[in-house]
N, C-alpha and C positions, 0 to 999 in steps of 0.2 A: 504494500500499499504506499502511496505517496504521502509525503509530509506537506503540510500547509495547503491542502486542496480546499478552495472555497466552494462549498456545495451551493447550488442555486436554491434559495429560500424565498418564499413570498411573504410580504409584510402582513397580509391578512391572515396567515396561519397562526393558530394558537401555539402555545408552548408545547402542548402535547403532540400536536400535529408536526411541529418542527422536529421533535425527538423521533417520532415514528418515521418521518421522511429521511432523516439523517441516518437512522438505523438501516433503512432500505438502501440508501446510497452506499453504506459501508458493506452491505451484503453483495451489492453489485461488484464492488472492488474485490471482495473476497473471492467471488465466482471467477473473476478474471486473474486472480494471482494464485491463491492457495486451494481454492475450491470450497464449496459450501453445500450443505444438504439441500437437495432440490425442492423437497416439500416445504422446508422452512423458508426458502427464498420465494416460492410462489405464494405462501401465505402472507409474507410481508408485502408482496406486490399487490395482493388484494387489498390490504390496508392502504397502500399508496394510492390505488385507484379510487378509494373512497374520499381521499383528501384532494386528489387531482383527477376529477372525472372527465374534464374536457380534453379531447384528443389534441386539440391545438396547443393547449398549455403543456401537455405531456411532451409533444414534439419539441417545443421551445426548451423545456427543462432538460430534455435528452441532449439537445445540441449544446447547451450551457454546460452540462455535466460532462459530456465527452470532451469539450474544449478544455475543461479544468483538469479532468482526470485521465483522459485518454481512453475511456471505456464507454461503450454505448449501452444504455439501459435497454433499448429496443432489442439489439442483437443478443444481449445476455438473456433476456426474458424469452426470446424465441428459442434459444438453445435449451433453456430449462423446460419449456413447454414441449419441445420435440424430443427431448431426451428420455431415456428409460432407466438410466442408472440412478443410483441413490444420490451420488454426488455430482454437482455441476462444476466443471472446470473448463473455462474457455482457454484455448491455446493462443 
């Protein structure tokens, strides 16, 4: 995981929502570096979708997150959905 990554956060999110979204971002990074449990990642993704339901906003956040971290939320979640193994690790 990279140090000093500024996660994209929206001002209207509550503290609880910021914590949940930040946890999701961390799991995306873990999936791209060391690997993470697929079910856990997809559960956290469902929480993320409740906080960010609009596709347009999801795409904007994905671009910002990828620019900051180098990892795509979309590609990571697609790999998790299509995978059958217990762990998700993006190469």
